PDB file of N, CA, C and O in Angstrom:
ATOM      1  N   MET A   1      82.654 322.465 -38.447  1.00  0.00           N
ATOM      2  CA  MET A   1      83.370 321.383 -40.362  1.00  0.00           C
ATOM      3  C   MET A   1      85.287 320.744 -40.519  1.00  0.00           C
ATOM      4  O   MET A   1      86.385 321.243 -40.766  1.00  0.00           O
ATOM      5  N   LYS A   2      84.993 320.048 -40.349  1.00  0.00           N
ATOM      6  CA  LYS A   2      87.052 319.469 -41.082  1.00  0.00           C
ATOM      7  C   LYS A   2      86.615 319.630 -42.863  1.00  0.00           C
ATOM      8  O   LYS A   2      85.655 318.987 -43.288  1.00  0.00           O
ATOM      9  N   LEU A   3      87.201 320.289 -43.534  1.00  0.00           N
ATOM     10  CA  LEU A   3      87.658 320.824 -45.120  1.00  0.00           C
ATOM     11  C   LEU A   3      88.643 319.802 -44.958  1.00  0.00           C
ATOM     12  O   LEU A   3      89.234 319.811 -43.878  1.00  0.00           O
ATOM     13  N   ILE A   4      89.015 318.748 -45.956  1.00  0.00           N
ATOM     14  CA  ILE A   4      90.416 318.168 -46.112  1.00  0.00           C
ATOM     15  C   ILE A   4      90.583 319.022 -47.417  1.00  0.00           C
ATOM     16  O   ILE A   4      89.791 319.889 -47.788  1.00  0.00           O
ATOM     17  N   GLY A   5      91.866 318.602 -48.127  1.00  0.00           N
ATOM     18  CA  GLY A   5      92.679 319.396 -49.294  1.00  0.00           C
ATOM     19  C   GLY A   5      92.813 317.907 -50.113  1.00  0.00           C
ATOM     20  O   GLY A   5      93.467 316.926 -49.758  1.00  0.00           O
ATOM     21  N   ILE A   6      91.631 318.141 -51.819  1.00  0.00           N
ATOM     22  CA  ILE A   6      91.934 316.597 -52.725  1.00  0.00           C
ATOM     23  C   ILE A   6      92.634 317.086 -53.506  1.00  0.00           C
ATOM     24  O   ILE A   6      92.785 316.343 -54.476  1.00  0.00           O
ATOM     25  N   GLY A   7      93.831 319.171 -53.665  1.00  0.00           N
ATOM     26  CA  GLY A   7      94.576 319.032 -55.057  1.00  0.00           C
ATOM     27  C   GLY A   7      94.313 320.453 -55.605  1.00  0.00           C
ATOM     28  O   GLY A   7      93.212 320.686 -56.103  1.00  0.00           O
ATOM     29  N   PHE A   8      95.438 321.600 -55.534  1.00  0.00           N
ATOM     30  CA  PHE A   8      95.031 322.184 -56.722  1.00  0.00           C
ATOM     31  C   PHE A   8      94.447 323.620 -55.650  1.00  0.00           C
ATOM     32  O   PHE A   8      94.501 324.696 -56.246  1.00  0.00           O
ATOM     33  N   GLY A   9      93.944 323.689 -54.253  1.00  0.00           N
ATOM     34  CA  GLY A   9      93.166 324.133 -53.593  1.00  0.00           C
ATOM     35  C   GLY A   9      91.967 323.933 -53.238  1.00  0.00           C
ATOM     36  O   GLY A   9      91.423 324.651 -52.399  1.00  0.00           O
ATOM     37  N   ASN A  10      91.185 322.619 -53.999  1.00  0.00           N
ATOM     38  CA  ASN A  10      89.851 322.476 -53.565  1.00  0.00           C
ATOM     39  C   ASN A  10      90.219 321.534 -52.306  1.00  0.00           C
ATOM     40  O   ASN A  10      91.321 321.157 -51.906  1.00  0.00           O
ATOM     41  N   MET A  11      88.788 321.260 -51.768  1.00  0.00           N
ATOM     42  CA  MET A  11      88.227 321.133 -50.521  1.00  0.00           C
ATOM     43  C   MET A  11      86.464 320.758 -50.563  1.00  0.00           C
ATOM     44  O   MET A  11      85.443 321.257 -51.036  1.00  0.00           O
ATOM     45  N   VAL A  12      86.951 319.290 -49.565  1.00  0.00           N
ATOM     46  CA  VAL A  12      85.355 318.678 -49.564  1.00  0.00           C
ATOM     47  C   VAL A  12      85.207 319.159 -47.812  1.00  0.00           C
ATOM     48  O   VAL A  12      85.962 319.796 -47.078  1.00  0.00           O
ATOM     49  N   ASN A  13      84.138 318.644 -47.635  1.00  0.00           N
ATOM     50  CA  ASN A  13      83.834 318.700 -46.978  1.00  0.00           C
ATOM     51  C   ASN A  13      83.937 317.323 -45.676  1.00  0.00           C
ATOM     52  O   ASN A  13      82.730 317.103 -45.571  1.00  0.00           O
ATOM     53  N   ALA A  14      84.603 316.348 -44.704  1.00  0.00           N
ATOM     54  CA  ALA A  14      85.025 315.597 -44.471  1.00  0.00           C
ATOM     55  C   ALA A  14      84.201 314.781 -43.535  1.00  0.00           C
ATOM     56  O   ALA A  14      84.416 313.604 -43.246  1.00  0.00           O
ATOM     57  N   GLU A  15      82.972 315.741 -42.973  1.00  0.00           N
ATOM     58  CA  GLU A  15      82.102 315.349 -42.185  1.00  0.00           C
ATOM     59  C   GLU A  15      80.930 314.685 -43.505  1.00  0.00           C
ATOM     60  O   GLU A  15      80.395 313.629 -43.169  1.00  0.00           O
ATOM     61  N   ARG A  16      80.628 315.092 -44.565  1.00  0.00           N
ATOM     62  CA  ARG A  16      80.010 314.558 -45.850  1.00  0.00           C
ATOM     63  C   ARG A  16      80.243 313.412 -46.604  1.00  0.00           C
ATOM     64  O   ARG A  16      79.324 313.047 -47.337  1.00  0.00           O
ATOM     65  N   VAL A  17      81.834 312.412 -46.572  1.00  0.00           N
ATOM     66  CA  VAL A  17      82.080 312.196 -47.271  1.00  0.00           C
ATOM     67  C   VAL A  17      81.906 310.511 -46.370  1.00  0.00           C
ATOM     68  O   VAL A  17      82.341 310.145 -45.278  1.00  0.00           O
ATOM     69  N   ILE A  18      80.832 309.588 -47.732  1.00  0.00           N
ATOM     70  CA  ILE A  18      80.936 308.476 -47.304  1.00  0.00           C
ATOM     71  C   ILE A  18      81.924 307.268 -47.312  1.00  0.00           C
ATOM     72  O   ILE A  18      82.147 306.361 -46.510  1.00  0.00           O
ATOM     73  N   ALA A  19      82.699 307.795 -49.187  1.00  0.00           N
ATOM     74  CA  ALA A  19      83.494 306.993 -49.807  1.00  0.00           C
ATOM     75  C   ALA A  19      84.583 307.662 -50.485  1.00  0.00           C
ATOM     76  O   ALA A  19      84.455 308.616 -51.252  1.00  0.00           O
ATOM     77  N   VAL A  20      85.769 307.041 -50.118  1.00  0.00           N
ATOM     78  CA  VAL A  20      86.837 307.387 -51.233  1.00  0.00           C
ATOM     79  C   VAL A  20      87.033 305.932 -52.253  1.00  0.00           C
ATOM     80  O   VAL A  20      87.470 304.931 -51.686  1.00  0.00           O
ATOM     81  N   VAL A  21      86.822 305.878 -53.211  1.00  0.00           N
ATOM     82  CA  VAL A  21      87.014 304.541 -53.998  1.00  0.00           C
ATOM     83  C   VAL A  21      87.941 305.285 -55.513  1.00  0.00           C
ATOM     84  O   VAL A  21      87.853 306.348 -56.127  1.00  0.00           O
ATOM     85  N   SER A  22      88.929 303.859 -55.648  1.00  0.00           N
ATOM     86  CA  SER A  22      89.623 303.912 -57.128  1.00  0.00           C
ATOM     87  C   SER A  22      88.400 303.906 -57.978  1.00  0.00           C
ATOM     88  O   SER A  22      87.381 303.255 -57.746  1.00  0.00           O
ATOM     89  N   PRO A  23      88.662 304.892 -59.228  1.00  0.00           N
ATOM     90  CA  PRO A  23      87.877 304.859 -60.452  1.00  0.00           C
ATOM     91  C   PRO A  23      88.038 303.721 -61.267  1.00  0.00           C
ATOM     92  O   PRO A  23      87.122 303.512 -62.063  1.00  0.00           O
ATOM     93  N   ASP A  24      88.970 302.952 -61.256  1.00  0.00           N
ATOM     94  CA  ASP A  24      88.856 302.197 -62.631  1.00  0.00           C
ATOM     95  C   ASP A  24      87.816 300.647 -62.835  1.00  0.00           C
ATOM     96  O   ASP A  24      87.369 300.249 -63.911  1.00  0.00           O
ATOM     97  N   SER A  25      87.646 300.058 -61.631  1.00  0.00           N
ATOM     98  CA  SER A  25      86.321 299.564 -61.978  1.00  0.00           C
ATOM     99  C   SER A  25      85.353 299.578 -63.280  1.00  0.00           C
ATOM    100  O   SER A  25      85.997 299.872 -64.287  1.00  0.00           O
ATOM    101  N   ASN A  26      84.296 299.395 -63.472  1.00  0.00           N
ATOM    102  CA  ASN A  26      84.055 299.108 -64.113  1.00  0.00           C
ATOM    103  C   ASN A  26      82.395 299.213 -63.865  1.00  0.00           C
ATOM    104  O   ASN A  26      81.414 298.993 -64.575  1.00  0.00           O
ATOM    105  N   PRO A  27      82.600 299.667 -62.481  1.00  0.00           N
ATOM    106  CA  PRO A  27      81.245 299.952 -61.738  1.00  0.00           C
ATOM    107  C   PRO A  27      81.312 301.362 -61.370  1.00  0.00           C
ATOM    108  O   PRO A  27      80.305 302.003 -61.069  1.00  0.00           O
ATOM    109  N   MET A  28      82.302 301.770 -61.387  1.00  0.00           N
ATOM    110  CA  MET A  28      82.713 303.131 -60.764  1.00  0.00           C
ATOM    111  C   MET A  28      82.729 303.982 -62.368  1.00  0.00           C
ATOM    112  O   MET A  28      82.262 305.112 -62.515  1.00  0.00           O
ATOM    113  N   LYS A  29      83.213 303.362 -63.213  1.00  0.00           N
ATOM    114  CA  LYS A  29      83.292 304.225 -63.873  1.00  0.00           C
ATOM    115  C   LYS A  29      82.075 304.424 -64.733  1.00  0.00           C
ATOM    116  O   LYS A  29      82.290 305.469 -65.347  1.00  0.00           O
ATOM    117  N   ARG A  30      81.248 304.084 -64.979  1.00  0.00           N
ATOM    118  CA  ARG A  30      79.471 303.640 -64.859  1.00  0.00           C
ATOM    119  C   ARG A  30      78.785 304.581 -64.336  1.00  0.00           C
ATOM    120  O   ARG A  30      78.000 305.189 -65.064  1.00  0.00           O
ATOM    121  N   MET A  31      78.951 305.054 -62.474  1.00  0.00           N
ATOM    122  CA  MET A  31      78.774 305.436 -61.939  1.00  0.00           C
ATOM    123  C   MET A  31      79.466 307.234 -61.826  1.00  0.00           C
ATOM    124  O   MET A  31      78.948 308.275 -61.423  1.00  0.00           O
ATOM    125  N   ILE A  32      80.314 307.041 -62.178  1.00  0.00           N
ATOM    126  CA  ILE A  32      81.280 308.591 -63.018  1.00  0.00           C
ATOM    127  C   ILE A  32      80.447 308.792 -64.426  1.00  0.00           C
ATOM    128  O   ILE A  32      80.215 309.989 -64.596  1.00  0.00           O
ATOM    129  N   ALA A  33      79.956 307.999 -65.435  1.00  0.00           N
ATOM    130  CA  ALA A  33      79.001 308.179 -66.286  1.00  0.00           C
ATOM    131  C   ALA A  33      77.273 309.210 -66.170  1.00  0.00           C
ATOM    132  O   ALA A  33      76.657 310.158 -66.658  1.00  0.00           O
ATOM    133  N   THR A  34      77.227 308.371 -65.376  1.00  0.00           N
ATOM    134  CA  THR A  34      75.734 308.776 -65.109  1.00  0.00           C
ATOM    135  C   THR A  34      75.677 309.988 -64.222  1.00  0.00           C
ATOM    136  O   THR A  34      74.688 310.704 -64.379  1.00  0.00           O
ATOM    137  N   GLY A  35      76.916 310.492 -62.952  1.00  0.00           N
ATOM    138  CA  GLY A  35      77.193 311.471 -62.217  1.00  0.00           C
ATOM    139  C   GLY A  35      77.602 312.341 -63.384  1.00  0.00           C
ATOM    140  O   GLY A  35      77.787 313.460 -62.907  1.00  0.00           O
ATOM    141  N   LYS A  36      77.727 312.352 -64.098  1.00  0.00           N
ATOM    142  CA  LYS A  36      78.341 313.478 -65.361  1.00  0.00           C
ATOM    143  C   LYS A  36      77.001 313.733 -65.986  1.00  0.00           C
ATOM    144  O   LYS A  36      76.427 314.822 -66.002  1.00  0.00           O
ATOM    145  N   GLU A  37      76.575 312.631 -66.488  1.00  0.00           N
ATOM    146  CA  GLU A  37      74.846 312.897 -66.880  1.00  0.00           C
ATOM    147  C   GLU A  37      74.011 313.753 -66.333  1.00  0.00           C
ATOM    148  O   GLU A  37      73.130 314.412 -66.885  1.00  0.00           O
ATOM    149  N   ASN A  38      74.338 313.717 -65.167  1.00  0.00           N
ATOM    150  CA  ASN A  38      73.158 314.399 -63.932  1.00  0.00           C
ATOM    151  C   ASN A  38      73.255 315.562 -63.482  1.00  0.00           C
ATOM    152  O   ASN A  38      72.440 316.126 -62.752  1.00  0.00           O
ATOM    153  N   GLY A  39      74.482 316.078 -63.986  1.00  0.00           N
ATOM    154  CA  GLY A  39      75.224 317.105 -62.963  1.00  0.00           C
ATOM    155  C   GLY A  39      75.544 316.802 -61.907  1.00  0.00           C
ATOM    156  O   GLY A  39      75.763 317.856 -61.310  1.00  0.00           O
ATOM    157  N   MET A  40      75.802 315.591 -60.966  1.00  0.00           N
ATOM    158  CA  MET A  40      76.061 315.563 -60.298  1.00  0.00           C
ATOM    159  C   MET A  40      78.007 315.510 -59.946  1.00  0.00           C
ATOM    160  O   MET A  40      78.619 315.335 -58.892  1.00  0.00           O
ATOM    161  N   LEU A  41      78.555 315.788 -61.580  1.00  0.00           N
ATOM    162  CA  LEU A  41      80.164 315.498 -60.925  1.00  0.00           C
ATOM    163  C   LEU A  41      80.787 316.330 -60.744  1.00  0.00           C
ATOM    164  O   LEU A  41      80.859 316.963 -61.797  1.00  0.00           O
ATOM    165  N   ILE A  42      81.268 316.720 -60.098  1.00  0.00           N
ATOM    166  CA  ILE A  42      82.492 317.823 -59.101  1.00  0.00           C
ATOM    167  C   ILE A  42      84.170 317.350 -60.781  1.00  0.00           C
ATOM    168  O   ILE A  42      84.377 316.521 -61.667  1.00  0.00           O
ATOM    169  N   ASP A  43      84.462 317.910 -60.508  1.00  0.00           N
ATOM    170  CA  ASP A  43      86.569 317.049 -61.647  1.00  0.00           C
ATOM    171  C   ASP A  43      86.768 318.231 -60.793  1.00  0.00           C
ATOM    172  O   ASP A  43      86.087 319.255 -60.748  1.00  0.00           O
ATOM    173  N   ALA A  44      87.932 317.878 -60.052  1.00  0.00           N
ATOM    174  CA  ALA A  44      88.617 318.716 -59.379  1.00  0.00           C
ATOM    175  C   ALA A  44      90.127 317.891 -60.115  1.00  0.00           C
ATOM    176  O   ALA A  44      91.351 317.957 -60.003  1.00  0.00           O
ATOM    177  N   THR A  45      89.667 317.550 -60.462  1.00  0.00           N
ATOM    178  CA  THR A  45      91.590 317.295 -61.002  1.00  0.00           C
ATOM    179  C   THR A  45      92.247 317.887 -62.219  1.00  0.00           C
ATOM    180  O   THR A  45      92.890 317.174 -62.990  1.00  0.00           O
ATOM    181  N   GLN A  46      92.060 319.495 -62.450  1.00  0.00           N
ATOM    182  CA  GLN A  46      92.680 320.221 -63.520  1.00  0.00           C
ATOM    183  C   GLN A  46      93.315 319.156 -64.774  1.00  0.00           C
ATOM    184  O   GLN A  46      94.429 319.080 -65.292  1.00  0.00           O
ATOM    185  N   GLY A  47      92.406 318.613 -64.918  1.00  0.00           N
ATOM    186  CA  GLY A  47      93.223 318.121 -66.239  1.00  0.00           C
ATOM    187  C   GLY A  47      93.715 316.845 -65.956  1.00  0.00           C
ATOM    188  O   GLY A  47      93.647 316.238 -67.026  1.00  0.00           O
ATOM    189  N   ARG A  48      94.230 316.016 -64.993  1.00  0.00           N
ATOM    190  CA  ARG A  48      95.463 315.135 -64.249  1.00  0.00           C
ATOM    191  C   ARG A  48      94.875 314.415 -64.369  1.00  0.00           C
ATOM    192  O   ARG A  48      93.648 314.510 -64.340  1.00  0.00           O
ATOM    193  N   LYS A  49      95.727 313.058 -64.618  1.00  0.00           N
ATOM    194  CA  LYS A  49      94.466 311.879 -64.547  1.00  0.00           C
ATOM    195  C   LYS A  49      93.719 311.481 -63.169  1.00  0.00           C
ATOM    196  O   LYS A  49      93.967 312.389 -62.375  1.00  0.00           O
ATOM    197  N   THR A  50      93.045 310.668 -62.662  1.00  0.00           N
ATOM    198  CA  THR A  50      91.698 310.781 -62.004  1.00  0.00           C
ATOM    199  C   THR A  50      92.447 310.150 -61.373  1.00  0.00           C
ATOM    200  O   THR A  50      93.182 309.699 -62.252  1.00  0.00           O
ATOM    201  N   LYS A  51      92.939 309.638 -60.098  1.00  0.00           N
ATOM    202  CA  LYS A  51      93.063 308.798 -59.088  1.00  0.00           C
ATOM    203  C   LYS A  51      92.330 307.999 -58.045  1.00  0.00           C
ATOM    204  O   LYS A  51      92.455 306.804 -57.774  1.00  0.00           O
ATOM    205  N   SER A  52      91.349 309.125 -57.390  1.00  0.00           N
ATOM    206  CA  SER A  52      90.231 308.215 -56.659  1.00  0.00           C
ATOM    207  C   SER A  52      89.229 309.133 -56.532  1.00  0.00           C
ATOM    208  O   SER A  52      89.546 310.321 -56.467  1.00  0.00           O
ATOM    209  N   VAL A  53      88.142 308.829 -56.486  1.00  0.00           N
ATOM    210  CA  VAL A  53      86.835 309.297 -56.609  1.00  0.00           C
ATOM    211  C   VAL A  53      86.506 309.373 -55.341  1.00  0.00           C
ATOM    212  O   VAL A  53      86.962 308.709 -54.410  1.00  0.00           O
ATOM    213  N   ILE A  54      85.416 310.494 -55.314  1.00  0.00           N
ATOM    214  CA  ILE A  54      84.642 311.003 -53.856  1.00  0.00           C
ATOM    215  C   ILE A  54      83.600 311.274 -53.812  1.00  0.00           C
ATOM    216  O   ILE A  54      83.066 312.326 -54.164  1.00  0.00           O
ATOM    217  N   LEU A  55      82.812 309.645 -53.027  1.00  0.00           N
ATOM    218  CA  LEU A  55      81.751 310.068 -52.867  1.00  0.00           C
ATOM    219  C   LEU A  55      80.812 310.981 -51.293  1.00  0.00           C
ATOM    220  O   LEU A  55      81.049 310.602 -50.146  1.00  0.00           O
ATOM    221  N   MET A  56      80.017 311.906 -51.526  1.00  0.00           N
ATOM    222  CA  MET A  56      79.483 312.207 -50.820  1.00  0.00           C
ATOM    223  C   MET A  56      78.250 312.356 -50.627  1.00  0.00           C
ATOM    224  O   MET A  56      77.618 312.211 -51.674  1.00  0.00           O
ATOM    225  N   ASP A  57      77.416 312.660 -49.445  1.00  0.00           N
ATOM    226  CA  ASP A  57      75.709 312.336 -48.742  1.00  0.00           C
ATOM    227  C   ASP A  57      75.066 313.133 -49.413  1.00  0.00           C
ATOM    228  O   ASP A  57      73.904 313.353 -49.071  1.00  0.00           O
ATOM    229  N   SER A  58      75.637 313.828 -50.604  1.00  0.00           N
ATOM    230  CA  SER A  58      74.588 314.425 -51.571  1.00  0.00           C
ATOM    231  C   SER A  58      74.411 313.811 -52.584  1.00  0.00           C
ATOM    232  O   SER A  58      73.483 314.077 -53.347  1.00  0.00           O
ATOM    233  N   ASP A  59      75.304 312.825 -52.801  1.00  0.00           N
ATOM    234  CA  ASP A  59      74.521 311.978 -54.354  1.00  0.00           C
ATOM    235  C   ASP A  59      75.881 312.891 -55.355  1.00  0.00           C
ATOM    236  O   ASP A  59      75.863 313.036 -56.578  1.00  0.00           O
ATOM    237  N   HIS A  60      76.754 313.298 -54.582  1.00  0.00           N
ATOM    238  CA  HIS A  60      77.570 314.175 -56.021  1.00  0.00           C
ATOM    239  C   HIS A  60      78.737 313.363 -55.545  1.00  0.00           C
ATOM    240  O   HIS A  60      79.224 313.136 -54.437  1.00  0.00           O
ATOM    241  N   ILE A  61      79.050 312.956 -56.946  1.00  0.00           N
ATOM    242  CA  ILE A  61      80.432 312.573 -56.984  1.00  0.00           C
ATOM    243  C   ILE A  61      82.018 313.528 -57.834  1.00  0.00           C
ATOM    244  O   ILE A  61      82.149 314.124 -58.903  1.00  0.00           O
ATOM    245  N   VAL A  62      82.683 313.316 -57.008  1.00  0.00           N
ATOM    246  CA  VAL A  62      83.844 314.203 -57.113  1.00  0.00           C
ATOM    247  C   VAL A  62      85.150 313.460 -57.553  1.00  0.00           C
ATOM    248  O   VAL A  62      85.612 312.557 -56.855  1.00  0.00           O
ATOM    249  N   LEU A  63      85.682 313.821 -58.615  1.00  0.00           N
ATOM    250  CA  LEU A  63      86.950 313.221 -58.888  1.00  0.00           C
ATOM    251  C   LEU A  63      88.237 314.131 -58.310  1.00  0.00           C
ATOM    252  O   LEU A  63      88.016 315.315 -58.057  1.00  0.00           O
ATOM    253  N   SER A  64      89.453 313.633 -58.119  1.00  0.00           N
ATOM    254  CA  SER A  64      90.535 313.681 -57.894  1.00  0.00           C
ATOM    255  C   SER A  64      91.947 313.046 -58.679  1.00  0.00           C
ATOM    256  O   SER A  64      92.043 312.046 -59.390  1.00  0.00           O
ATOM    257  N   TYR A  65      92.697 313.759 -58.375  1.00  0.00           N
ATOM    258  CA  TYR A  65      93.995 313.383 -58.725  1.00  0.00           C
ATOM    259  C   TYR A  65      95.083 312.689 -57.810  1.00  0.00           C
ATOM    260  O   TYR A  65      96.075 312.021 -58.103  1.00  0.00           O
ATOM    261  N   LEU A  66      94.572 313.064 -56.654  1.00  0.00           N
ATOM    262  CA  LEU A  66      94.943 312.505 -55.626  1.00  0.00           C
ATOM    263  C   LEU A  66      94.547 310.733 -55.338  1.00  0.00           C
ATOM    264  O   LEU A  66      93.486 310.265 -55.748  1.00  0.00           O
ATOM    265  N   SER A  67      95.377 310.055 -54.728  1.00  0.00           N
ATOM    266  CA  SER A  67      95.433 308.566 -54.986  1.00  0.00           C
ATOM    267  C   SER A  67      94.625 308.744 -53.574  1.00  0.00           C
ATOM    268  O   SER A  67      94.432 309.765 -52.913  1.00  0.00           O
ATOM    269  N   VAL A  68      94.207 307.343 -53.336  1.00  0.00           N
ATOM    270  CA  VAL A  68      93.161 306.944 -52.145  1.00  0.00           C
ATOM    271  C   VAL A  68      94.013 306.848 -51.191  1.00  0.00           C
ATOM    272  O   VAL A  68      93.742 307.605 -50.260  1.00  0.00           O
ATOM    273  N   GLU A  69      95.041 306.152 -51.027  1.00  0.00           N
ATOM    274  CA  GLU A  69      95.625 306.530 -49.486  1.00  0.00           C
ATOM    275  C   GLU A  69      96.452 307.640 -49.636  1.00  0.00           C
ATOM    276  O   GLU A  69      97.343 307.689 -48.787  1.00  0.00           O
ATOM    277  N   ASN A  70      96.436 308.877 -50.743  1.00  0.00           N
ATOM    278  CA  ASN A  70      96.752 309.956 -50.347  1.00  0.00           C
ATOM    279  C   ASN A  70      95.909 311.068 -49.261  1.00  0.00           C
ATOM    280  O   ASN A  70      96.256 311.888 -48.412  1.00  0.00           O
ATOM    281  N   LEU A  71      94.513 310.532 -49.873  1.00  0.00           N
ATOM    282  CA  LEU A  71      93.224 311.086 -49.145  1.00  0.00           C
ATOM    283  C   LEU A  71      92.598 310.219 -47.810  1.00  0.00           C
ATOM    284  O   LEU A  71      91.951 310.743 -46.903  1.00  0.00           O
ATOM    285  N   GLU A  72      92.998 308.535 -47.923  1.00  0.00           N
ATOM    286  CA  GLU A  72      93.356 308.436 -46.636  1.00  0.00           C
ATOM    287  C   GLU A  72      93.874 309.179 -45.518  1.00  0.00           C
ATOM    288  O   GLU A  72      93.378 309.532 -44.448  1.00  0.00           O
ATOM    289  N   THR A  73      95.583 309.396 -46.323  1.00  0.00           N
ATOM    290  CA  THR A  73      96.604 310.117 -44.489  1.00  0.00           C
ATOM    291  C   THR A  73      95.579 311.415 -44.562  1.00  0.00           C
ATOM    292  O   THR A  73      94.759 311.398 -43.644  1.00  0.00           O
ATOM    293  N   LYS A  74      95.489 312.262 -45.246  1.00  0.00           N
ATOM    294  CA  LYS A  74      94.612 313.552 -45.136  1.00  0.00           C
ATOM    295  C   LYS A  74      93.334 313.642 -44.259  1.00  0.00           C
ATOM    296  O   LYS A  74      92.951 314.608 -43.599  1.00  0.00           O
ATOM    297  N   MET A  75      92.697 312.282 -44.415  1.00  0.00           N
ATOM    298  CA  MET A  75      90.718 312.472 -43.752  1.00  0.00           C
ATOM    299  C   MET A  75      91.480 312.397 -42.198  1.00  0.00           C
ATOM    300  O   MET A  75      91.260 313.201 -41.292  1.00  0.00           O
ATOM    301  N   GLY A  76      92.504 311.137 -42.123  1.00  0.00           N
ATOM    302  CA  GLY A  76      93.587 310.881 -40.207  1.00  0.00           C
ATOM    303  C   GLY A  76      93.204 311.828 -39.591  1.00  0.00           C
ATOM    304  O   GLY A  76      92.585 311.932 -38.532  1.00  0.00           O
ATOM    305  N   GLN A  77      93.627 312.595 -40.352  1.00  0.00           N
ATOM    306  CA  GLN A  77      94.283 314.045 -39.600  1.00  0.00           C
ATOM    307  C   GLN A  77      93.049 314.830 -39.030  1.00  0.00           C
ATOM    308  O   GLN A  77      91.897 315.023 -39.421  1.00  0.00           O
ATOM    309  N   GLU A  78      93.998 315.303 -37.629  1.00  0.00           N
ATOM    310  CA  GLU A  78      92.742 316.527 -37.078  1.00  0.00           C
ATOM    311  C   GLU A  78      92.931 317.967 -37.184  1.00  0.00           C
ATOM    312  O   GLU A  78      93.090 318.904 -36.402  1.00  0.00           O
ATOM    313  N   GLU A  79      92.865 317.821 -38.254  1.00  0.00           N
ATOM    314  CA  GLU A  79      93.369 319.344 -38.681  1.00  0.00           C
ATOM    315  C   GLU A  79      91.863 320.622 -39.487  1.00  0.00           C
ATOM    316  O   GLU A  79      91.772 321.092 -40.621  1.00  0.00           O
ATOM    317  N   SER A  80      90.929 320.780 -38.234  1.00  0.00           N
ATOM    318  CA  SER A  80      89.666 321.708 -38.356  1.00  0.00           C
ATOM    319  C   SER A  80      90.165 323.200 -38.617  1.00  0.00           C
ATOM    320  O   SER A  80      91.166 323.877 -38.385  1.00  0.00           O
ATOM    321  N   ILE A  81      88.768 323.358 -39.303  1.00  0.00           N
ATOM    322  CA  ILE A  81      89.002 324.767 -40.116  1.00  0.00           C
ATOM    323  C   ILE A  81      87.709 325.699 -39.656  1.00  0.00           C
ATOM    324  O   ILE A  81      87.582 326.841 -40.097  1.00  0.00           O
TER     325      ILE A  81
END
């Protein structure tokens, strides 16, 4: 299992990530609102601005304060736990 740090000591399983996207578009804002309504939203921003949205294969939506580019770099590293 490969875990990726998404900030503040929080991690996600890299093998279950479908996509990492920017939260700025209207479709992503609607997806975040729907996830919140359905109880599938995980906010890992610690109150900071959301810079990336991580979509998981379990239909969970994870919010992170790290940028899409930063997470892309982290996912490219071979660091298994």
